[in-house]
N, C-alpha and C positions, 0 to 999 in steps of 0.2 A: 631110555626112546620114551615118551611120555603115559599116563594111563591110556588102554584102551576106554573108548568112551562109549556110552550107554546107546547102542545106532540099532535100531529094527525098521524093517518096510515101513513107510514113512516119515521118516526121521529127511531131514531136510539137512544137506550135506554138502559140503566143496572136498571138493578135490586136488591137488597139486599134483603135479607132475615135475618130469625132471627136467624142463626147459620153462620151470618157475611160471609158468602155464597154469592157474585156477578155472577148473571146473564149480558150476553150481547146477544142485538137482536133487531130485526127492530119490531117495535107495526104494525099487520097486519087486526086489525079487534075492534074494539072500542063502546061497546055500553052496553044495563044494563044487571045485574044479581042479580038477588034475590037485585032487588032495587040497588042494587052500580053498579058505574059506572064501567066499565069493562076496560080492555085493553088484546085482545090477541096478546103477543106478540113471536115469527119466532127466534129462540134462534142460537147462533155462532154454538151451539155441542148439541149433542144430549144427553138428562138427562134420565136414567133409568126411566120407570114409567109416561113417559110424549106419547102425543099422539100427531098426526096428524092436529089439526086444529077442529077437530069437538069435541061437547060438546052437552050431553045429546040427541044425536042421531040424531045430525041436523050438517051441516058441516059451520064453520063459518069463517073457510077459509082454507087453502090448504101447508103445508109445509111436508118436508119428516118425519116419525114417530119418536118420542122421541122430536121433539122438540119445540110443541106448549106449550106455559104456561098461563097460564087463570091467573092474580093478581089483586087487585084493582089499576086500573087506577095514586092515588096517590102514590102508590107504587114504580113506573116509574118515573126515571126522565134521562133528556136527559145524552146520551154516555159519558162521563167526555173525554175520548179522541178525539171527533171529536168536542169540543166546538171551538167557535171565537175564545177562547185565542190563543197568537201565541204560539208554541212550546218554551221550556223552552232555547234551543240554540239559540232562534232567537237573546234573547238577550247579547249574544256573536260574531254577527254582526253589526248591525245593529238595533237603538234602534228608536222606532217611533217615537219619539220624535227630532228624527234627522231633520226629512224631512216632509213636508208638507204632510197632507193626507186628502184628503175632506171627506162628509159623502159617504160610499157606500154604503146606504139600500139593501136590501133584494127585489125582485125586481118578484111577482106571475106573473104567466098569460102567454099569448101570446104575444110578443113582435115583431115585421117585421124589418127585415134588414134597415142599414141604406140607403140613397139614392144616398148620398151627402157625396163626401170626406171632404168639407168644415165646415159636424158639427164635427170634428175629427181636426179641426186647431185649434192650441193654448197651454197656459198650460194644466197640468191637463188632457192629452186627453189619450186615450188609456186603455193598460195594466201595471198595476206598475209593476217594473223588483224587484225584492227582491232575492239577493240567489243563482245565478246560473238559474233563472227561464227563461232566454230571449229565449231558444229552445222552451218552452211549453206555452210563452206567444203571439208568432208570429205563433205558429201554430195554436191557437185558434182562434187568431185573424181574421186569412186568412181564418180562416172555416167559421166565424159565422157573422164579421162585416156588410157585406156588400151583403153575398148570402144566401138564405133560400135552398143549397141544402143539406145542413145537420143537416138541424132541424126532422127530423124525429130517430136521435140521445135522440132528447131531450123530443119525445112525444111520444114517442112507449110505451106501457101498457105492464108492467111487465108480464111475462107467465112464466109459472112450473120450463121451467130450470133454470130460471134465478138466479141470484149471491141473499142472502135472505138482501143482501147492495144495487141492484140493485136502487128501487126507489130514494134511498138517495142519490147516487151520481148522477145518473140523473137530481135531484132537485137543488144538490149543484151547477152542472152544467149550467142548466138552468135560475133560479132564484140568484144565488151569482156571476154568471159572464156573461154569455151568455146576460141576459135580460139589465142589471146594463151595461153592456158596448153597445147595442143598445141605451135604454132610454136617459141616462145621457150622454153617450159619454167616461167614465171611469169607469175602473176595482181597487178596492186598495189590496195592496201587499196580505193582511191578507186573503181577500176573498180567492185566487189563492191556498195560502198555505193551507185553508181546504180542498179543491180540493186535492192539493198536498200529503197531512194527508193521505186521503183517499185513495189514489190510491199505493200510497207506502204499507201500511197495508194491502190492497186488491187484487191487480195483482201481479206480479210475479216478479214482476221492481224493485229494489235495488234502494236506493241514491234517489229516487223522490223530496225529500225535501233539499235536502243540494250538490247535483253534478249535474254538467252539462252534458245534456242526449241528444243521436241523435233521433231527432224528431220520428223515426219510433217505437221507443222501447215506447217513450211516449202514438202514435198509437195503439200499441199495448194492453198497458196495459188498456187504457181507451177502447178505440171504439170495439178490440177482445174479451176480458177478462170481460170484466162485464156489457158494452152494448150490447154485442153480436151482433154484427152489421154481416151484408155480407161485403166480401171484394169488396172493390170501379174495382177494376183492376185485369180482366182473361186472361193472356197472353195464346199463342201461346204452349208454353215450359209446361203448365201445370199448370203453377205455378199461385197462386190466392195473392195479400198483397192489401194492404190501399196504400202506397204510391210506385213512382216510383223515383229512386236515379238514376240520371242522372249516364253515365259511358262514360266517352271521352277520347285522348288523342287532349293533346293541341295542336294548329292551330299558331306560330307564326306568324304570318300575320294575324291573328285575333286578335283587341285586345278590341272590343263592341261586344259579338257575343249576338242574340239572343235569346229566351229559345226554340223557335221554330225551330233554326237552331242547337243546343243543343241537342233537342231531337229527332230529323230526325238523326243526327250524330250517337245518343247513341241507338238508336235500329236498326241500321246498323249495327253498331258495334260487339252488341250483337245476331243477329241474328237472335232474337224475333220480334214476332208480338199482335200486341191486340186479342185476339179472339172475341172482340164486342167493341161496343161504349161504355163507362164509363160514369155511371152517373156523376161520381164526378174523378175528376184527380188531385191527392196531386203529387206536383214536386219538388223533391231533388238537386240543386243546385250541379255541381261537385266539390268534392274537396278530399283533403285525410288527414284521422285524423281530431280534429279541430282544428289544428290551419290553417294548407297550406286551399288555398284556390286556387283553378287552374286558374281561371280569379277574375280579381280585384273587375269586375263590369260585370254584364249581366241584358240586355236588356231586360223591360219584352214585352212578346206578346199579346196586350190584348185579343189575342181571336189565336187559336192555332186548325190550319187546321191535324185534323187525318187520314185522307182520309185515303194517302198512307200507314201509318202504320195499318190500320187494316186487320187482315189473309182471303185473299181469292177476296178479292176488286181488280181488276186490277186497273192498276196504268195507266199514260200518257205516249205516248209515248216521248221522251227528243229529238226525232228527226222531225212527223214528227204532234205529239202533239196530233192525233188521241188516245183511248183506245188499250193498249200494248195489242198483244196478245200471248207476252213471255213477262220470265225477265231473265235475265241474272245473273247470281248465286255469 
């Protein structure tokens, strides 16, 4: 028989039956039933005759009725659709042997963000790009490398309203992308591809394993749909969002604008303000389409002053320097 796979609560598995029917789901419970190691699996789809996670009058886990399957643990194996091996079409693009790929082991537990930029200097550092992954790599790098602002996404316990695949998506993001990046300063392309494969299958965003995407599409698929985080931004217009796209007209007299300048210009042009101070502020630089960038270079602002962008807060008078009582529209 094949060796027993390492399967635990949260693992995505497939269960083969004696009628050649395969069931797919997530392990929600593991224990003994009649002295047999048994797994309680929440299936992707309802099956007539199955329950909601109770057995013998005792609730072992919670799920929708018709989705709880209890089977001997040896009958479960890792879902082949989400194994670490690269997808078949990867060979058509870049073979792994074509470039150096240091080991990138899974790192469980809690790993603090990096504190020094020097830890990422040198060869084989950062997130390895592959197959139009730059938008995703850059977003994840910015969100998790040097800050813990978004760490709630990594550790929030699952809730009944979450997707059956919530724990696995969260685990892959935490233990195969963020933790290796923070501990070793490097994430291999195959680890990122595993996350991309999960997102493409489970979110409403197609083409995440092969096409260039907008960072907002990726954030909506991961953060909004699968991890169900609250929007980071709330605008005076009533809109809520996970990131803010700068919309500005190019000033021909400015060759190197700062993020602060562009942010203020964009809010002024759009006529909106922030309803409250955001806990996290993801900003996309101004561009039109995937090719044309409004400015070739933008100078990062280490600190952003959003005082004048908050709805209801009085601004400083440009004449006397005191708090203004009136504001021109």
